Rosetta silent file (secondary structure, phi, psi, omega in degrees, C-alpha in Angstrom):
SEQUENCE: QVQLQESGPGLVKPSQTLSLTCTVSGDSITTDYSYWSWIRQPPGKGLEWMGRIGFSGETAYSPSLKSRTSISWDTAKNQFTLQLSSVTPEDTAVYYCASIGRFPNYWGQGTQVTVSS
SCORE:     score description
SCORE:     0.000 S_00000001
   1 L     0.000  132.065 -177.929   -2.051   14.508    5.629 S_00000001
   2 L   -71.553  122.317  174.777    0.199   12.633    8.051 S_00000001
   3 E  -125.243  139.456  168.300    1.117    9.031    6.947 S_00000001
   4 E  -117.758  144.995 -176.390    3.147    6.415    8.489 S_00000001
   5 E  -141.478  122.814  178.434    4.487    3.339    6.899 S_00000001
   6 E   -86.684  141.056  177.496    6.140    0.276    8.495 S_00000001
   7 E  -146.536  149.582  178.308    8.721   -1.694    6.606 S_00000001
   8 L   155.915 -178.710 -173.735   10.974   -4.499    7.412 S_00000001
   9 L   -69.642  149.307  173.742   11.330   -8.364    7.185 S_00000001
  10 L   -96.837  -11.220 -179.077    8.083  -10.275    7.979 S_00000001
  11 E  -131.776  127.418  178.210    9.885  -13.416    9.267 S_00000001
  12 E  -125.681  140.298  176.514   12.610  -13.359   11.921 S_00000001
  13 L   -81.669  144.283  176.189   14.461  -16.401   13.391 S_00000001
  14 L   -47.881  136.574  176.366   14.384  -17.111   17.149 S_00000001
  15 L    82.041   -6.593 -176.208   17.306  -15.352   19.058 S_00000001
  16 L   -93.149 -178.805 -177.017   17.854  -12.841   16.184 S_00000001
  17 L   -98.122  126.519  172.877   17.068   -9.084   16.257 S_00000001
  18 E   -83.414  125.725 -179.495   13.761   -7.816   14.771 S_00000001
  19 E  -126.237  127.883  171.195   14.323   -4.460   12.894 S_00000001
  20 E  -132.699  146.186  175.798   11.533   -2.330   11.533 S_00000001
  21 E  -115.564  141.207 -179.256   11.504    1.102   10.028 S_00000001
  22 E  -112.791  123.874  170.401    8.655    3.638   10.179 S_00000001
  23 E  -106.597  129.377 -170.748    8.743    6.231    7.350 S_00000001
  24 E  -116.757  126.764  175.904    6.764    9.371    8.141 S_00000001
  25 E  -118.070  153.952  177.325    5.299   11.750    5.501 S_00000001
  26 L    81.562   -4.461  179.239    3.381   14.962    5.986 S_00000001
  27 L  -157.473  157.448  178.273    5.049   15.839    9.255 S_00000001
  28 L   -93.470  135.903  175.810    8.546   16.146   10.720 S_00000001
  29 L   -76.631   -2.575  171.473    9.568   13.688   13.424 S_00000001
  30 L   -98.533    0.655  176.198   11.356   16.720   15.109 S_00000001
  31 L   -51.866  137.045 -177.369    8.154   18.731   15.230 S_00000001
  32 L   -56.280  137.997  176.877    7.852   20.230   18.814 S_00000001
  33 L    68.293   20.691 -179.629    5.957   17.902   21.212 S_00000001
  34 L   -99.810  138.862 -178.431    5.725   15.096   18.789 S_00000001
  35 E  -126.325  134.427 -166.005    6.207   11.463   20.022 S_00000001
  36 E  -125.163  111.569 -168.515    6.859    8.514   17.706 S_00000001
  37 E  -113.646  150.328  167.385    5.859    5.172   19.027 S_00000001
  38 E  -109.012  131.884 -179.908    5.978    1.424   18.404 S_00000001
  39 E  -132.623  143.765  178.369    3.003   -0.641   19.389 S_00000001
  40 E  -133.281  158.137  175.213    2.376   -4.340   18.702 S_00000001
  41 E  -133.391  104.304 -177.646   -0.538   -6.685   18.865 S_00000001
  42 L   -73.550  159.308 -172.151    0.231  -10.418   19.209 S_00000001
  43 L   -64.665  129.592 -178.110   -2.529  -12.702   17.762 S_00000001
  44 L    76.006    5.804  174.514   -5.472  -12.912   20.097 S_00000001
  45 L  -126.284  177.443 -176.473   -4.233  -10.173   22.414 S_00000001
  46 L   -81.747  178.582  171.954   -4.424   -6.567   22.933 S_00000001
  47 L   -69.578  140.021 -177.714   -2.268   -3.788   21.963 S_00000001
  48 E  -123.061  117.148  174.994    1.124   -3.375   23.688 S_00000001
  49 E   -72.138  131.329 -174.928    2.959   -0.092   23.690 S_00000001
  50 E  -104.875  -44.932  178.262    6.715   -0.937   23.262 S_00000001
  51 E   170.240 -179.559  179.524    8.312    2.481   23.476 S_00000001
  52 E  -149.079  162.924  162.298    8.811    5.925   21.788 S_00000001
  53 E  -121.205  139.828 -172.890   11.212    8.567   20.671 S_00000001
  54 E  -101.468  173.116 -166.545   10.447   12.173   21.248 S_00000001
  55 L   -70.466  -17.001  178.329   11.078   15.255   19.176 S_00000001
  56 L  -101.911   12.527 -179.289   14.366   15.937   20.992 S_00000001
  57 L    86.733    2.570 -175.931   15.573   12.430   20.492 S_00000001
  58 L   -79.822  149.441  178.861   14.844   11.200   23.970 S_00000001
  59 E  -117.745  154.365  175.877   13.531    7.606   24.364 S_00000001
  60 E  -150.724  151.178 -170.612   11.252    5.708   26.759 S_00000001
  61 E  -132.892  151.810  160.800   10.373    2.019   26.844 S_00000001
  62 L   -58.358  132.937 -179.786    7.936   -0.372   28.307 S_00000001
  63 L   -59.994  -25.000  178.842    9.522   -1.782   31.431 S_00000001
  64 L   -74.065  -22.229 -172.905    8.683   -5.323   30.249 S_00000001
  65 L  -117.670   -1.468 -175.092   10.550   -4.812   27.000 S_00000001
  66 H   -58.112  -39.587 -177.665   13.178   -2.218   27.874 S_00000001
  67 H   -68.459  -15.065 -175.683   16.167   -4.731   28.075 S_00000001
  68 H  -115.394   -3.615 -164.040   15.515   -5.912   24.456 S_00000001
  69 E  -116.929  133.476  173.653   14.167   -2.780   22.841 S_00000001
  70 E  -136.024  131.099  173.371   16.020    0.114   21.062 S_00000001
  71 E  -122.285  136.194 -176.363   14.251    2.838   19.130 S_00000001
  72 E  -141.912  172.975 -176.404   16.249    5.275   17.103 S_00000001
  73 E  -141.856  164.195  169.291   15.763    7.731   14.308 S_00000001
  74 E  -128.874   97.451 -170.558   17.176    9.312   11.055 S_00000001
  75 L   -74.899  -22.955  173.071   15.897   12.744   10.905 S_00000001
  76 L   -63.663  -26.540 -176.381   17.336   13.287    7.492 S_00000001
  77 L  -104.688   -5.695 -174.253   15.145   10.555    6.210 S_00000001
  78 L    48.294   48.622  178.875   12.303   11.348    8.539 S_00000001
  79 E  -122.677  152.901  172.810   12.308    7.821    9.753 S_00000001
  80 E  -132.028  150.653 -169.603   12.331    6.058   13.182 S_00000001
  81 E  -125.507  154.399  179.365   13.341    2.514   13.807 S_00000001
  82 E  -124.496  127.476  170.996   12.605   -0.345   16.163 S_00000001
  83 E  -120.395  122.246  177.929   15.116   -3.042   17.178 S_00000001
  84 E  -115.575  109.705 -178.818   13.816   -5.968   19.285 S_00000001
  85 L   -98.831  170.104 -178.026   16.562   -8.355   20.172 S_00000001
  86 L    46.725   53.468 -166.939   16.675  -11.982   21.261 S_00000001
  87 L   -76.531  161.172  176.101   13.226  -12.487   19.818 S_00000001
  88 L  -139.404  169.870 -175.614   11.142  -15.689   20.501 S_00000001
  89 H   -57.485  -22.352  167.042    7.905  -16.923   18.973 S_00000001
  90 H   -55.410  -23.263 -178.593    6.197  -14.787   21.694 S_00000001
  91 H   -83.671   -6.819  179.771    7.231  -11.751   19.782 S_00000001
  92 L   -63.315  126.205 -170.211    5.143  -12.727   16.861 S_00000001
  93 E  -169.322  168.302  160.809    2.646   -9.790   16.343 S_00000001
  94 E   -92.301  130.023 -173.803    1.421   -7.129   14.064 S_00000001
  95 E  -111.994  137.588  174.507    3.697   -4.126   14.727 S_00000001
  96 E  -120.214  148.824  168.119    2.493   -0.551   14.235 S_00000001
  97 E  -107.116  150.455 -173.256    4.242    2.665   14.311 S_00000001
  98 E  -160.209  152.132  173.958    2.279    5.660   15.425 S_00000001
  99 E   -98.852  115.243 -176.974    2.214    9.412   16.313 S_00000001
 100 L  -128.082  131.737  172.214    0.764    9.523   19.890 S_00000001
 101 L   121.407  -11.803  167.175    0.642   12.543   22.254 S_00000001
 102 L  -120.443  169.802 -179.988   -0.780   15.216   19.902 S_00000001
 103 L  -107.325  137.754  -19.114   -4.156   15.597   18.436 S_00000001
 104 L   -82.885  169.064  177.233   -4.841   13.883   16.192 S_00000001
 105 L   -80.169  153.389  173.346   -3.060   10.604   16.500 S_00000001
 106 E  -133.976  144.006  178.485   -1.817    8.772   13.436 S_00000001
 107 E  -131.024  141.168  166.706   -1.080    5.110   12.892 S_00000001
 108 L   -75.571  169.067  179.696    0.503    3.128   10.286 S_00000001
 109 L   -64.300  -18.037 -178.725   -1.352    0.129    8.788 S_00000001
 110 L    95.738  158.732  168.765    0.759   -2.383   10.714 S_00000001
 111 E  -142.782  128.485  179.274    3.041   -5.035    9.520 S_00000001
 112 E   -68.876  132.470  169.019    3.069   -8.713   10.453 S_00000001
 113 E  -132.203  124.486  176.617    6.194  -10.146   11.842 S_00000001
 114 E  -108.421  131.612  177.862    6.499  -13.813   12.564 S_00000001
 115 E  -100.753  110.756 -173.451    9.210  -15.292   14.671 S_00000001
 116 L  -156.213  147.500  173.890    9.877  -18.863   13.480 S_00000001
 117 L   -96.072    0.000    0.000   12.717  -21.119   12.568 S_00000001
């Protein structure tokens, strides 16, 4: 069964870069037609798709976050990463990694990231 696990610091200071890693088991991130996404949910708000990396290494980002977001991968470790720069308290959210675009979808359990000084 496919499992995704987010990891990284739970507290980030304003103006710094938020970095998270998603470790995938049960599937290869280079599997044909697979897309590996980051989604977040601020407190009291809905889910927000941030971006994704595809099976050939191509990336796409939400227009509202594109200038601050970078998604990359390490295929040898079967991991993909999120970097969100210049964070503010508005970036406080539960961050999820997910496989979206194939059936079935798989989501990690989410990790809380708080931006605070």
